[in-house]
VEXROZA-206905 format. One line per field, with one value per residue: residue in one letter; x negated, y, z negated of N, C-alpha, C in turn. Coordinates in steps of 0.1 Angstrom, whole numbers. Example, Ala and Ser with C-alpha at 12.3 -4.5 7.8 and 13.67 -1.06 7.14 Angstrom:
REM VEXROZA-206905
residu A;S
n_X -132;-128
n_Y -57;-22
n_Z -78;-71
ca_X -123;-137
ca_Y -45;-11
ca_Z -78;-71
c_X -132;-129
c_Y -33;0
c_Z -78;-79
This chain:
REM VEXROZA-206905
residu M;E;W;T;S;V;S;A;A;L;P;P;A;G;Q;R;V;I;V;T;D;G;E;I;T;G;E;A;Y;I;V;T;V;G;G;V;S;A;W;N;R;S;H;N;T;P;W;E;A;W;A;R;G;P;V;T;A;W;M;P;L;P;A;P;P;G;R;Q;Q;T;G;N;R
n_X -9;-4;-11;13;15;32;39;42;63;91;103;136;160;161;148;124;90;54;34;11;-9;-33;-51;-38;-18;14;47;75;105;127;150;180;196;221;211;185;154;134;106;109;101;107;139;148;126;106;81;61;59;44;22;-8;-6;13;31;14;11;26;37;54;67;51;64;78;59;61;84;98;97;129;142;157;150
n_Y -12;23;57;82;116;141;163;153;134;123;98;82;97;87;62;42;47;46;72;100;125;131;126;113;83;69;54;68;87;105;131;148;178;200;208;211;194;171;154;126;106;77;76;103;119;147;146;165;169;148;144;159;176;186;161;147;127;96;61;31;8;-24;-56;-79;-108;-136;-128;-109;-75;-58;-35;-8;-13
n_Z 0;6;-5;-4;4;-13;0;26;26;5;-18;-19;-40;-74;-69;-83;-84;-80;-91;-89;-103;-94;-114;-135;-134;-130;-135;-120;-111;-88;-97;-89;-97;-95;-70;-74;-74;-94;-108;-129;-158;-178;-195;-188;-193;-183;-158;-160;-188;-196;-181;-167;-145;-116;-96;-70;-51;-40;-42;-31;-56;-62;-51;-74;-87;-66;-53;-26;-16;-14;-13;-30;-61
ca_X 0;-11;-4;20;15;46;42;46;76;95;111;150;163;164;140;112;78;42;30;-1;-12;-47;-58;-30;-9;25;60;85;116;132;164;184;207;224;203;170;148;123;101;111;97;119;148;149;114;100;67;51;57;36;10;-16;-3;25;29;7;12;34;37;64;63;50;74;74;53;69;95;95;105;141;149;157;152
ca_Y 0;36;68;92;129;146;173;145;127;119;86;85;101;76;50;42;46;49;85;105;140;131;122;103;76;62;52;79;87;119;133;161;183;213;211;212;181;171;140;121;92;70;83;116;127;153;142;175;168;137;144;170;184;181;149;150;116;84;48;21;-3;-37;-66;-88;-120;-146;-122;-99;-62;-58;-22;0;-21
ca_Z 0;7;-11;5;-1;-16;12;38;24;-8;-19;-22;-54;-82;-67;-91;-76;-86;-88;-95;-102;-90;-126;-143;-126;-138;-128;-121;-100;-86;-100;-84;-104;-90;-58;-78;-77;-104;-112;-143;-162;-184;-203;-183;-197;-172;-155;-165;-202;-200;-173;-167;-134;-108;-87;-57;-41;-46;-33;-37;-66;-55;-54;-85;-83;-61;-46;-15;-17;-6;-13;-42;-73
c_X -9;-3;2;20;29;49;45;60;78;103;126;151;166;156;127;100;66;38;17;-2;-26;-56;-51;-20;1;37;69;96;121;146;167;197;209;216;188;165;137;119;104;105;110;127;148;137;108;85;57;49;47;22;3;-13;9;21;24;9;21;33;48;58;61;61;69;68;63;82;90;104;117;148;148;160;143
c_Y 12;46;77;105;134;157;166;139;124;106;91;88;89;63;52;39;48;63;89;119;142;127;111;96;69;60;63;78;102;120;146;166;197;218;213;198;182;156;138;107;86;80;99;126;133;148;152;175;157;137;157;180;179;169;154;140;104;72;40;12;-16;-46;-75;-101;-130;-140;-112;-87;-61;-45;-16;-7;-16
c_Z 0;-1;-1;-3;-3;-5;24;37;9;-8;-21;-37;-62;-80;-74;-82;-85;-82;-95;-94;-98;-102;-133;-133;-135;-129;-130;-110;-99;-90;-94;-92;-99;-79;-61;-81;-86;-106;-126;-145;-169;-193;-201;-189;-184;-170;-162;-180;-206;-192;-174;-156;-126;-99;-75;-47;-49;-36;-40;-47;-58;-59;-66;-80;-78;-54;-36;-19;-8;-7;-27;-54;-83
């Protein structure tokens, strides 16, 4: 899998992906409220509250062992 720059494309809202700010890497998803989108970690914790900078790139989560990736899970 390759990193995708957030300036090139974003994953669908709500799809959990691996993200990085160039220093810290973790799992996150995009939420959109009132037309404004933001990266969140679990339990609606904003990415910026946990990381050192804004998300710069993302990639899909790998499929679980023994299974193939089939979409938004």
